[in-house]
PDB file of N, CA, C and O in Angstrom:
ATOM      1  N   MET A   1       1.175  -1.263   0.095  1.00  0.00           N
ATOM      2  CA  MET A   1       0.202   0.016   0.059  1.00  0.00           C
ATOM      3  C   MET A   1       0.784   1.372  -0.160  1.00  0.00           C
ATOM      4  O   MET A   1       0.414   2.278  -0.907  1.00  0.00           O
ATOM      5  N   ALA A   2       1.887   1.283   0.757  1.00  0.00           N
ATOM      6  CA  ALA A   2       3.140   2.210   0.595  1.00  0.00           C
ATOM      7  C   ALA A   2       3.482   2.893  -0.488  1.00  0.00           C
ATOM      8  O   ALA A   2       3.395   4.096  -0.733  1.00  0.00           O
ATOM      9  N   SER A   3       3.938   1.868  -1.204  1.00  0.00           N
ATOM     10  CA  SER A   3       4.218   2.131  -2.581  1.00  0.00           C
ATOM     11  C   SER A   3       3.381   2.229  -3.397  1.00  0.00           C
ATOM     12  O   SER A   3       3.739   2.040  -4.560  1.00  0.00           O
ATOM     13  N   PHE A   4       1.988   2.548  -3.140  1.00  0.00           N
ATOM     14  CA  PHE A   4       1.075   2.982  -3.843  1.00  0.00           C
ATOM     15  C   PHE A   4       1.248   3.865  -3.931  1.00  0.00           C
ATOM     16  O   PHE A   4       1.678   4.396  -4.954  1.00  0.00           O
ATOM     17  N   VAL A   5       0.924   4.545  -2.641  1.00  0.00           N
ATOM     18  CA  VAL A   5       0.675   6.031  -2.533  1.00  0.00           C
ATOM     19  C   VAL A   5       2.085   6.942  -2.690  1.00  0.00           C
ATOM     20  O   VAL A   5       2.115   8.172  -2.668  1.00  0.00           O
ATOM     21  N   LYS A   6       2.969   6.263  -2.814  1.00  0.00           N
ATOM     22  CA  LYS A   6       4.213   6.977  -2.742  1.00  0.00           C
ATOM     23  C   LYS A   6       4.156   7.321  -4.481  1.00  0.00           C
ATOM     24  O   LYS A   6       4.438   8.441  -4.908  1.00  0.00           O
ATOM     25  N   ASP A   7       3.688   6.004  -5.513  1.00  0.00           N
ATOM     26  CA  ASP A   7       3.522   6.408  -6.591  1.00  0.00           C
ATOM     27  C   ASP A   7       2.744   7.403  -7.094  1.00  0.00           C
ATOM     28  O   ASP A   7       3.111   8.178  -7.977  1.00  0.00           O
ATOM     29  N   GLN A   8       1.477   7.409  -6.460  1.00  0.00           N
ATOM     30  CA  GLN A   8       0.403   8.420  -6.774  1.00  0.00           C
ATOM     31  C   GLN A   8       0.954   9.497  -6.667  1.00  0.00           C
ATOM     32  O   GLN A   8       0.683  10.295  -7.564  1.00  0.00           O
ATOM     33  N   LYS A   9       1.876   9.946  -5.629  1.00  0.00           N
ATOM     34  CA  LYS A   9       1.987  11.297  -5.576  1.00  0.00           C
ATOM     35  C   LYS A   9       2.986  11.761  -6.115  1.00  0.00           C
ATOM     36  O   LYS A   9       3.240  12.966  -6.085  1.00  0.00           O
ATOM     37  N   GLN A  10       3.848  10.732  -6.800  1.00  0.00           N
ATOM     38  CA  GLN A  10       5.221  11.129  -7.613  1.00  0.00           C
ATOM     39  C   GLN A  10       4.450  11.546  -8.635  1.00  0.00           C
ATOM     40  O   GLN A  10       4.538  12.757  -8.838  1.00  0.00           O
ATOM     41  N   ARG A  11       3.436  10.718  -9.629  1.00  0.00           N
ATOM     42  CA  ARG A  11       2.882  11.090 -10.841  1.00  0.00           C
ATOM     43  C   ARG A  11       1.886  12.283 -10.707  1.00  0.00           C
ATOM     44  O   ARG A  11       1.603  13.011 -11.658  1.00  0.00           O
ATOM     45  N   PHE A  12       1.196  12.475  -9.002  1.00  0.00           N
ATOM     46  CA  PHE A  12       0.532  13.820  -9.429  1.00  0.00           C
ATOM     47  C   PHE A  12       1.687  14.975  -9.449  1.00  0.00           C
ATOM     48  O   PHE A  12       1.613  15.826 -10.335  1.00  0.00           O
ATOM     49  N   THR A  13       2.621  15.023  -8.615  1.00  0.00           N
ATOM     50  CA  THR A  13       3.361  16.031  -8.557  1.00  0.00           C
ATOM     51  C   THR A  13       4.509  16.060  -9.849  1.00  0.00           C
ATOM     52  O   THR A  13       5.154  17.095 -10.016  1.00  0.00           O
ATOM     53  N   ARG A  14       4.679  15.148 -10.544  1.00  0.00           N
ATOM     54  CA  ARG A  14       4.976  15.464 -11.702  1.00  0.00           C
ATOM     55  C   ARG A  14       3.896  15.953 -12.874  1.00  0.00           C
ATOM     56  O   ARG A  14       4.412  16.454 -13.873  1.00  0.00           O
ATOM     57  N   TRP A  15       2.573  15.862 -12.845  1.00  0.00           N
ATOM     58  CA  TRP A  15       1.826  16.119 -13.675  1.00  0.00           C
ATOM     59  C   TRP A  15       1.234  17.712 -13.436  1.00  0.00           C
ATOM     60  O   TRP A  15       0.686  18.488 -14.219  1.00  0.00           O
ATOM     61  N   PHE A  16       1.631  17.845 -11.871  1.00  0.00           N
ATOM     62  CA  PHE A  16       1.211  19.263 -11.401  1.00  0.00           C
ATOM     63  C   PHE A  16       2.264  20.359 -11.661  1.00  0.00           C
ATOM     64  O   PHE A  16       1.847  21.516 -11.708  1.00  0.00           O
ATOM     65  N   ASN A  17       3.497  20.144 -11.824  1.00  0.00           N
ATOM     66  CA  ASN A  17       4.401  20.783 -12.053  1.00  0.00           C
ATOM     67  C   ASN A  17       4.667  20.751 -13.790  1.00  0.00           C
ATOM     68  O   ASN A  17       5.379  21.654 -14.230  1.00  0.00           O
ATOM     69  N   ARG A  18       4.339  20.152 -14.370  1.00  0.00           N
ATOM     70  CA  ARG A  18       3.931  20.339 -15.976  1.00  0.00           C
ATOM     71  C   ARG A  18       2.950  21.154 -15.979  1.00  0.00           C
ATOM     72  O   ARG A  18       3.059  21.961 -16.902  1.00  0.00           O
ATOM     73  N   GLU A  19       1.981  21.309 -15.311  1.00  0.00           N
ATOM     74  CA  GLU A  19       0.707  21.775 -15.954  1.00  0.00           C
ATOM     75  C   GLU A  19       1.131  23.250 -15.374  1.00  0.00           C
ATOM     76  O   GLU A  19       0.931  24.219 -16.105  1.00  0.00           O
ATOM     77  N   ASN A  20       1.776  23.466 -13.934  1.00  0.00           N
ATOM     78  CA  ASN A  20       2.166  24.796 -13.909  1.00  0.00           C
ATOM     79  C   ASN A  20       3.107  25.499 -13.790  1.00  0.00           C
ATOM     80  O   ASN A  20       3.233  26.479 -13.056  1.00  0.00           O
ATOM     81  N   GLY A  21       4.069  24.896 -14.738  1.00  0.00           N
ATOM     82  CA  GLY A  21       5.596  25.245 -15.225  1.00  0.00           C
ATOM     83  C   GLY A  21       6.311  25.629 -13.827  1.00  0.00           C
ATOM     84  O   GLY A  21       6.526  26.800 -13.515  1.00  0.00           O
ATOM     85  N   ARG A  22       6.574  24.792 -13.214  1.00  0.00           N
ATOM     86  CA  ARG A  22       7.309  24.351 -11.831  1.00  0.00           C
ATOM     87  C   ARG A  22       8.272  23.566 -11.724  1.00  0.00           C
ATOM     88  O   ARG A  22       8.359  22.853 -12.724  1.00  0.00           O
ATOM     89  N   LYS A  23       8.939  23.394 -11.065  1.00  0.00           N
ATOM     90  CA  LYS A  23      10.085  22.109 -10.588  1.00  0.00           C
ATOM     91  C   LYS A  23      10.222  21.783  -9.439  1.00  0.00           C
ATOM     92  O   LYS A  23      10.024  22.795  -8.766  1.00  0.00           O
ATOM     93  N   GLY A  24      10.493  20.792  -8.691  1.00  0.00           N
ATOM     94  CA  GLY A  24      10.844  20.222  -7.578  1.00  0.00           C
ATOM     95  C   GLY A  24       9.766  19.490  -6.669  1.00  0.00           C
ATOM     96  O   GLY A  24       8.934  18.683  -7.084  1.00  0.00           O
ATOM     97  N   THR A  25       9.906  19.861  -5.520  1.00  0.00           N
ATOM     98  CA  THR A  25       9.248  18.771  -4.685  1.00  0.00           C
ATOM     99  C   THR A  25       7.971  19.404  -4.309  1.00  0.00           C
ATOM    100  O   THR A  25       7.946  20.605  -4.043  1.00  0.00           O
ATOM    101  N   LEU A  26       6.905  18.673  -4.268  1.00  0.00           N
ATOM    102  CA  LEU A  26       5.678  19.193  -3.758  1.00  0.00           C
ATOM    103  C   LEU A  26       4.586  19.125  -2.375  1.00  0.00           C
ATOM    104  O   LEU A  26       3.709  19.744  -1.774  1.00  0.00           O
ATOM    105  N   TRP A  27       5.380  17.880  -2.400  1.00  0.00           N
ATOM    106  CA  TRP A  27       5.032  17.408  -0.493  1.00  0.00           C
ATOM    107  C   TRP A  27       6.027  17.605   0.243  1.00  0.00           C
ATOM    108  O   TRP A  27       6.947  16.787   0.241  1.00  0.00           O
ATOM    109  N   GLU A  28       6.073  19.042   1.249  1.00  0.00           N
ATOM    110  CA  GLU A  28       7.301  19.071   2.187  1.00  0.00           C
ATOM    111  C   GLU A  28       7.131  18.345   3.219  1.00  0.00           C
ATOM    112  O   GLU A  28       6.318  17.423   3.143  1.00  0.00           O
ATOM    113  N   ASP A  29       7.824  18.568   4.390  1.00  0.00           N
ATOM    114  CA  ASP A  29       7.780  17.947   5.469  1.00  0.00           C
ATOM    115  C   ASP A  29       6.611  17.810   6.482  1.00  0.00           C
ATOM    116  O   ASP A  29       6.279  16.894   7.234  1.00  0.00           O
ATOM    117  N   ARG A  30       6.006  19.284   6.191  1.00  0.00           N
ATOM    118  CA  ARG A  30       4.713  19.368   7.167  1.00  0.00           C
ATOM    119  C   ARG A  30       3.267  18.373   6.706  1.00  0.00           C
ATOM    120  O   ARG A  30       2.239  18.133   7.339  1.00  0.00           O
ATOM    121  N   TYR A  31       3.650  18.012   5.544  1.00  0.00           N
ATOM    122  CA  TYR A  31       2.422  17.127   4.577  1.00  0.00           C
ATOM    123  C   TYR A  31       2.728  15.759   5.223  1.00  0.00           C
ATOM    124  O   TYR A  31       3.789  15.436   5.756  1.00  0.00           O
ATOM    125  N   GLU A  32       1.435  14.891   5.059  1.00  0.00           N
ATOM    126  CA  GLU A  32       2.106  13.136   5.399  1.00  0.00           C
ATOM    127  C   GLU A  32       1.162  13.174   5.228  1.00  0.00           C
ATOM    128  O   GLU A  32       0.363  14.080   5.468  1.00  0.00           O
ATOM    129  N   SER A  33       0.892  11.362   4.374  1.00  0.00           N
ATOM    130  CA  SER A  33      -0.516  10.355   3.803  1.00  0.00           C
ATOM    131  C   SER A  33      -0.432  10.176   5.411  1.00  0.00           C
ATOM    132  O   SER A  33       0.446  10.106   6.272  1.00  0.00           O
ATOM    133  N   VAL A  34      -2.216  10.133   5.305  1.00  0.00           N
ATOM    134  CA  VAL A  34      -2.666   9.246   6.581  1.00  0.00           C
ATOM    135  C   VAL A  34      -3.913   8.873   6.446  1.00  0.00           C
ATOM    136  O   VAL A  34      -4.749   9.776   6.413  1.00  0.00           O
ATOM    137  N   LEU A  35      -4.374   7.452   6.332  1.00  0.00           N
ATOM    138  CA  LEU A  35      -5.292   6.289   6.058  1.00  0.00           C
ATOM    139  C   LEU A  35      -6.263   7.328   7.207  1.00  0.00           C
ATOM    140  O   LEU A  35      -5.977   7.713   8.341  1.00  0.00           O
ATOM    141  N   VAL A  36      -7.506   7.566   6.351  1.00  0.00           N
ATOM    142  CA  VAL A  36      -8.794   8.052   7.352  1.00  0.00           C
ATOM    143  C   VAL A  36      -9.534   7.056   7.293  1.00  0.00           C
ATOM    144  O   VAL A  36      -9.426   6.336   6.300  1.00  0.00           O
ATOM    145  N   GLU A  37     -10.313   6.782   8.128  1.00  0.00           N
ATOM    146  CA  GLU A  37     -11.252   5.658   8.215  1.00  0.00           C
ATOM    147  C   GLU A  37     -12.356   6.177   9.231  1.00  0.00           C
ATOM    148  O   GLU A  37     -11.966   6.921  10.132  1.00  0.00           O
ATOM    149  N   GLY A  38     -13.594   5.874   9.166  1.00  0.00           N
ATOM    150  CA  GLY A  38     -14.792   5.614   9.853  1.00  0.00           C
ATOM    151  C   GLY A  38     -15.470   7.223   9.374  1.00  0.00           C
ATOM    152  O   GLY A  38     -15.300   7.625   8.224  1.00  0.00           O
ATOM    153  N   SER A  39     -15.971   7.760  10.045  1.00  0.00           N
ATOM    154  CA  SER A  39     -17.302   8.672   9.545  1.00  0.00           C
ATOM    155  C   SER A  39     -16.749   9.495   8.541  1.00  0.00           C
ATOM    156  O   SER A  39     -15.534   9.609   8.380  1.00  0.00           O
ATOM    157  N   GLU A  40     -17.636  10.095   7.832  1.00  0.00           N
ATOM    158  CA  GLU A  40     -17.657  11.315   7.083  1.00  0.00           C
ATOM    159  C   GLU A  40     -17.148  12.328   7.574  1.00  0.00           C
ATOM    160  O   GLU A  40     -16.206  12.966   7.106  1.00  0.00           O
ATOM    161  N   GLN A  41     -17.943  12.613   8.884  1.00  0.00           N
ATOM    162  CA  GLN A  41     -17.024  13.814   9.738  1.00  0.00           C
ATOM    163  C   GLN A  41     -15.620  13.949  10.089  1.00  0.00           C
ATOM    164  O   GLN A  41     -15.022  14.926  10.539  1.00  0.00           O
ATOM    165  N   ALA A  42     -15.114  12.515   9.730  1.00  0.00           N
ATOM    166  CA  ALA A  42     -13.611  12.696  10.274  1.00  0.00           C
ATOM    167  C   ALA A  42     -12.904  13.091   8.959  1.00  0.00           C
ATOM    168  O   ALA A  42     -12.155  14.064   9.038  1.00  0.00           O
ATOM    169  N   LEU A  43     -13.005  12.609   8.015  1.00  0.00           N
ATOM    170  CA  LEU A  43     -12.534  13.277   6.757  1.00  0.00           C
ATOM    171  C   LEU A  43     -12.663  14.855   6.713  1.00  0.00           C
ATOM    172  O   LEU A  43     -11.648  15.550   6.702  1.00  0.00           O
ATOM    173  N   LEU A  44     -14.104  15.480   6.684  1.00  0.00           N
ATOM    174  CA  LEU A  44     -14.271  17.088   6.659  1.00  0.00           C
ATOM    175  C   LEU A  44     -13.135  17.582   7.630  1.00  0.00           C
ATOM    176  O   LEU A  44     -12.225  18.348   7.312  1.00  0.00           O
ATOM    177  N   THR A  45     -13.390  16.872   9.183  1.00  0.00           N
ATOM    178  CA  THR A  45     -12.518  17.854   9.750  1.00  0.00           C
ATOM    179  C   THR A  45     -11.150  17.551   9.399  1.00  0.00           C
ATOM    180  O   THR A  45     -10.340  18.437   9.672  1.00  0.00           O
ATOM    181  N   ILE A  46     -10.559  16.138   8.668  1.00  0.00           N
ATOM    182  CA  ILE A  46      -9.206  16.576   8.303  1.00  0.00           C
ATOM    183  C   ILE A  46      -9.111  17.733   7.127  1.00  0.00           C
ATOM    184  O   ILE A  46      -8.460  18.773   7.030  1.00  0.00           O
ATOM    185  N   ALA A  47      -9.684  17.331   6.618  1.00  0.00           N
ATOM    186  CA  ALA A  47      -9.549  17.974   5.183  1.00  0.00           C
ATOM    187  C   ALA A  47      -9.458  19.645   5.253  1.00  0.00           C
ATOM    188  O   ALA A  47      -8.693  20.182   4.453  1.00  0.00           O
ATOM    189  N   ALA A  48     -10.374  20.660   6.380  1.00  0.00           N
ATOM    190  CA  ALA A  48     -10.240  21.262   7.137  1.00  0.00           C
ATOM    191  C   ALA A  48      -9.114  22.032   7.372  1.00  0.00           C
ATOM    192  O   ALA A  48      -9.059  22.758   8.364  1.00  0.00           O
TER     193      ALA A  48
END
């Protein structure tokens, strides 16, 4: 599962950089991948 998430983040970063004419990493230290399970309210809270 971790390799799947890593691959998705890399693909998105390459696409985003290409679309926005930028280079470099998109996901910095303050961001992390977290599996959200449970109610929809939990997801809304984390997204906020």
